[in-house]
N, C-alpha and C positions, 0 to 999 in steps of 0.2 A: 394496811392502815399506816404503817410507818412511812411508806413512800409518799402518800398523799399529804401527810403532815410536813414532810421534808420539802415538798414543793413550795410551802409557804415561807420557808426561811433559807433553804439551800437548794434552789431549783436545779442548778447544774448537776449536782450529785443525784438528786431525785430522778431526773430524766435519764441519766446514765443508767441508773438501776432499773428504771422502767424499760429501757431499751433491751437490756440483757435478760429481763424477766420473761419466763415462758408461760406461767400461769396468769390467767386474767385476775386483776386486782379487785376481787369482789368486795372486799372490806372498804376499799376506797370509794366505790360506787355507793355502798350502803351508808357510809358516813355522809356523803354528799346528799343523798336522798333524805336522810334524817334531818339535816340542816334545812333542806327545802320544806320538809314536813312541819318542822317547828315554826319556820317563818310563816307558812301558810296558816297555821293555827293562830299565831299572834296577829295575823293580818285580818282575821275575821271581823273585829270591830271596825277596822278601817274600811273594809269592803262594804259593810253595812252602811257606814256613813256616806260612802261614795254613791251607793244605790239611792239613799235618801236625797242626796243632792241632785242626782240625775233625774229622779221623778219630779223634784220641785222646780227644776229649771227647764224641763221639756214640756211642750204643749201636748200632753198625752190625752187622748179622748176617753179617759177612764175616770171613774169616780174615786173619791177618797177611800171608800170602803174596799174597792178593788186593789188600790195601792197598798192598803194596810194588810189585806189578805196575802198579797204577793210578798210583802216583807216578812210576814209570819212564816210563809212557806219556805222562803229562802233561809230563814233562821233555823228551821227544823232540819233542813238538809245540808247544813253548813259543813258538818264533818264528812259527809259524802262528797261534797265539793272539794274538800281538802284532800281526800284520798284520790279523787279524780285529777287534782292538780299535780300530784306526784307522778301519776301515769303520763300526764301531759308533758311533764318535764322530761321523762324518759324519751318521749317522741321528739322533743326539742333537741335533746342531746344527739339523737340519731340524725336529725336534719343538719345540725351543726357539723357533725362528723362527715356527712356526705359532701357538704359544701367545701370544707377544708380539704378533704380527700380529692375532690375534683380539681381544686386549685393547685394542689401539688402535682397532679397528673398533667395539668396544663403546663406547669413549670418544668415538666420533664424530670420530676423527682419521684423516687420510689419509696412508698411507705404502705404497709398493709392496712386494710380498712380497720381491723381490730385494734391495731396500734394507734391509729388515728382516733378511734373512739376512746381508748384509754387516755390519750393525750387530752382530749376535750374534757373528759371527766375530771382530770386533775386540774386543768386550767379553770374550769367553772367553779372551783372552790373559791376563787377570788370573787366571782360574781355572787355566789351564795352568801359569803361573809358580808359583802356589800349590802345585800338585801336585808340581812339581819341588823346591820348597823343603821340602815335607813328606818327599819321598823322601830328600833329603840329610840331613834330621834323623833319619830312621829309620836310615840308614847310620851317622850319627854316634853315635847311642845304642847301635847294635849290633843287628843283626837277630835275633841269638840271644837277646836280652833280651825279645822279644815273647812274652807269656804268654797273651794272649787274642786270639781272631780278630777282635774288634771294635776293639781298641786299636792301630790302625795309623795314626791321624791325630794328629799332634803340633802342629798349628798353630792349634787352637781351644781354648776353655776346658775342653774335655773332657780335655785333657792334664794338668789339675791335679786330676783325680778318676779314678774307675774305674767300670766297668760294675757291679761288685758294690756300689759305694757309692750310686750314683744310679739304677740300673736302666737297661736297654737303651734305652728310649724317650727318656728325658731325655738320656742319653749321646749318642744319635744326633742329637738336636736341637742339643746343644752343639757337635757336629762341624760344624754348618752356620753357626756364629757366628764364622767365621774372618775375619781382616782382608782376605783376598782376596775373600771374598764381599761384604764391605762395599765394597771397591774395584769389584767387578763391578757392584753395584747403583748405585754412583755413576756409573760409566761409562755404564751403560744409561740412567740418568736424563738425563745430558747429551746422549747420542746421540739419544734419543727427542725431547727438546726441540728439538734442532737439525734433525734429519732430518724430523720430522713437524710442525714449526712449532707445537708445543704449549707451554703454560706448564710451568714446571719442577715445580710442585706436582703437576700431573696426571701428568707423566712419572715423578715419584717414586712416586706411588701405583701406577702400572702396574708399575714396576720392583719395588716391594715386594711386590705381589700375585704377581708372577712368582717371586720368591724363596720366598714362602710355598708356592706350588705345588711347587717343587723339594723343600722340606723335607717337605711332606705326602707326596710320593711316596716319599721316603726312609723316613719313619716307616711308611707303608703297606707298603712292601716288607719291612721288618723284622717287622712284625706278621704278614704273610702267611707269611713263612718260618718264624717261630716256631710259628704255628698248624699248619702242615704237619708240622713236626718233632714237635710234641706229639701230633698225631693218629696219627703213625706210631710213637710211643713211642721216638723217637730223641733226645729232649732232656728 
């Protein structure tokens, strides 16, 4: 746990300790998952609000009673969804690890897959903290003020505009330009340079490419979802 906390304020020392450490930092992973769990629980009212907005803006061929039943069902299984979200996050960590590990192999650098996973776990602390900050900002602004199912991110430049003004794709891109993603890329750069014994420029390029992959996935998901809705005549 000491190492994962050091990542937040002395990353160079933390990653040097992580490099020489033989045992897997289970406590660091547990701390990260606890933060994710807390954030998921706090986001339950936001998720409910987003579902209500989704049903109200889509031309769904279902009755009001069916919508109400669906909302009640989703409310009953909310904690099951929260638990599932934690397991999903573990899968995401594994995917992140695989992508970064492949990039390092392409760059002809050597780093063990487990060390890459440990690196991702520590770097994702920045993103987890960012999610918590965003959640607190949503509560501060008032969940009832949410008017669009896309506008639930308040920590990026997207907070200064709207989907209607810039379009859904540019808005999604702006959501990825948060200070916490910058922090994540910086941590990943330092970690890769130390753990894989590579130059900082090469580590930065790999980290930047990884961020681009994340953004591309987000944009692709939005494009796919919109395509499906338009084909079904629901948007």
